[in-house]
C-alpha positions as CSV (number, residue, x, y, z in Angstrom):
1,M,-11.4,10.2,5.5
2,S,-8.1,11.9,5.1
3,Y,-4.5,11.0,5.2
4,P,-3.4,9.1,7.6
5,E,-6.8,8.3,9.1
6,H,-7.4,5.4,6.5
7,L,-4.2,3.8,7.6
8,S,-5.7,3.3,11.0
9,Y,-8.8,1.6,9.9
10,L,-8.1,-0.6,7.2
11,N,-5.9,-3.6,6.7
12,P,-6.5,-6.7,4.4
13,S,-8.8,-8.4,7.0
14,T,-10.9,-5.3,7.8
15,L,-11.2,-4.3,4.2
16,C,-12.6,-7.9,3.3
17,A,-15.0,-7.7,6.2
18,W,-16.2,-4.3,5.5
19,L,-16.8,-5.1,1.7
20,G,-18.1,-8.5,2.7
21,R,-21.1,-6.7,4.5
22,F,-22.1,-5.2,1.2
23,G,-21.9,-8.5,-0.8
24,F,-18.4,-8.2,-2.3
25,A,-16.1,-11.4,-2.1
26,P,-12.3,-11.0,-2.4
27,V,-10.6,-12.3,-5.6
28,T,-7.2,-11.2,-4.4
29,V,-6.0,-8.8,-1.7
30,R,-2.3,-8.0,-1.1
31,T,-0.1,-5.3,0.3
32,T,2.7,-3.7,-1.6
33,G,4.9,-0.6,-1.2
34,F,6.3,1.6,1.6
35,S,7.4,5.2,1.8
36,L,11.2,5.4,1.7
37,A,11.0,9.2,2.6
38,C,9.1,8.2,5.9
39,L,11.4,5.2,6.6
40,Q,14.5,7.4,6.3
41,R,13.0,9.9,8.8
42,G,11.7,7.2,11.1
43,V,8.3,8.6,10.7
44,T,5.1,6.6,11.8
45,S,2.0,6.5,9.6
46,A,0.5,9.2,11.8
47,T,2.6,11.8,10.0
48,P,1.1,14.0,7.5
49,A,1.6,13.1,3.8
50,E,3.6,16.3,3.1
51,Q,6.2,15.4,5.5
52,C,6.7,12.1,3.7
53,S,7.0,13.1,0.1
54,D,8.3,10.3,-2.2
55,E,7.7,12.2,-5.5
56,Q,11.2,12.9,-6.5
57,L,12.2,9.3,-5.7
58,R,9.3,8.0,-7.7
59,V,10.4,9.8,-10.7
60,R,13.9,8.6,-10.6
61,I,12.6,5.0,-10.0
62,E,10.3,5.3,-13.1
63,R,13.1,6.6,-15.2
64,S,15.6,3.5,-14.5
65,R,14.9,0.2,-15.7
66,M,17.1,-1.3,-12.9
67,L,15.4,0.7,-10.1
68,R,11.9,-0.4,-11.6
69,A,13.1,-3.9,-11.5
70,A,14.2,-3.4,-7.9
71,K,10.8,-1.8,-7.0
72,S,9.0,-4.9,-8.5
73,T,11.1,-7.3,-6.5
74,V,10.6,-5.5,-3.2
75,N,6.7,-5.1,-3.9
76,G,6.7,-8.8,-4.6
77,A,8.4,-9.6,-1.3
78,L,6.1,-7.2,0.6
79,A,3.1,-8.8,-1.0
80,I,4.2,-12.3,0.2
81,A,4.9,-11.0,3.7
82,G,1.7,-9.0,3.8
83,A,3.8,-6.0,5.1
84,G,3.3,-3.3,2.5
85,D,1.7,0.1,3.2
86,T,-0.7,-0.1,0.3
87,I,-3.5,-2.5,0.0
88,K,-4.4,-3.8,-3.5
89,G,-7.7,-5.6,-3.6
90,Y,-9.9,-7.1,-6.3
91,F,-13.5,-7.8,-5.3
92,E,-16.5,-9.5,-7.0
93,L,-20.1,-8.7,-6.1
94,R,-21.6,-11.9,-5.0
95,G,-25.1,-12.9,-6.1
């Protein structure tokens, strides 16, 4: 699977269902983050990763305490809304 193919197949529900088939139970599953570079360009998830590079922005954010706090706040809101681009899941093997 390559970028952005995985974005088409997985969301929190499908990830839980897929892992459930192999005996895993979700402990927590949430979504966070989004690409500011893609958002600024009005780009969809079907665009190759190299056209949506956020690396320079990530470096700036990690160097600034205020920007890290803002990032944490945005990620918290995205997690509550289930609206982020990144799925973060913790699963346990049943049985």
